[in-house]
Phi, psi and omega in degrees: 000126183285154173257124179257122181295133178230066182300332178301338182275350181239356182304324187290351181272351185304309178302322177297320177293319180296325175297326175290324175303320183290320174300319179299321180294319181296317179299311182299318180295314182297311183296322177300312180296317177294322177303317182295319178298309178295320179300319180296317180297316180290324178295319175302311182297318178295319188275326192234345188290164174287181186297321179295313181296317182294321177299318181294316183297318182292323177294319177299306178305312182303313183299305193280347174259354183240012171233146181302137177300329180294322180292321178302315178292322180296322180298313183297317185280321185253334184270314185302327173303337174296337176259014177069029176243098187251120178242146177282173188302319181293313179297323180294316180296312180298317176302312182297315183290324179294313177300317179297314177296327176299324176298314181285323180289334175295322179288324178294312183290327175300315182296329176295314175305311187287343181278355182288119176305133178304319183297332176288323177291318178299326178290323175297320178290328178294325179281358176090018180291141170280173180299321180297318178293322175299316181295319180285320191256345183245301188289308186298312182300322179290323183286328178294316182294325186275323191262346187306312180298321181292317176297317180296322177294323176299315182300316180299318179297322178293324178301313178292325182293342181294351180301334182291344179301326182300329181294335183255016174088005176289138184269057166278194180299317180283327171304316180289325177301315178304316181296314182290332176292324178296332180272319187263332188058032182250069188297314187294316180296312184289323183289326179289326176289318173304312176307313180299323179292319178298321178297312180301320177300315181289326178292314180297323177294318180295321178293321179294318178295322176297321177296315183293318177301320178296323179292316186282314189259350180059032176204161183280131179257130177256136178245157179299153175099000000 
């Protein structure tokens, strides 16, 4: 029996799906900011910390970059209640994605610290700069120029990665697609529209990130994809 496309039966879901897309972007941005904070702490520990701090950071990065993000969220949502730590689906997803992003961003930021030429730091020390001044005027400007494309690409991947939230009942784009499909049973039409919205989201994110990069770096920044 052939399948006949009937987009007319699902067009009325588009505003509903777009609302979910906005929730997906909010989740991605919140998790990205949290991931940057966690990643920076771990990157500093890996690059400049003592043996204990570096060991803890290395263990964190190894765990969160070598286990699936979906498994991590499942653990938070389903296993932690056995320890009397109960989170609703939204908080569990946000926490899981944030912790996972922190591991990957730690490696990105660590490479930024290590990319700063030693002679630039030596020159700053010679000029009498304090550690804070070195960080503000030498290390951070160099890191932004080197790492901005990689960090931007990570954010774009996180926008797409928010799709796992739908598995836990969060009404993001994928979650609303699942709900709409349960009502209409038009999987091909709904999933193709959802895919198009994800493409539009990543294009908009890329344009926005390129604009920010142009303002910060005074040059065009190219992202993957």
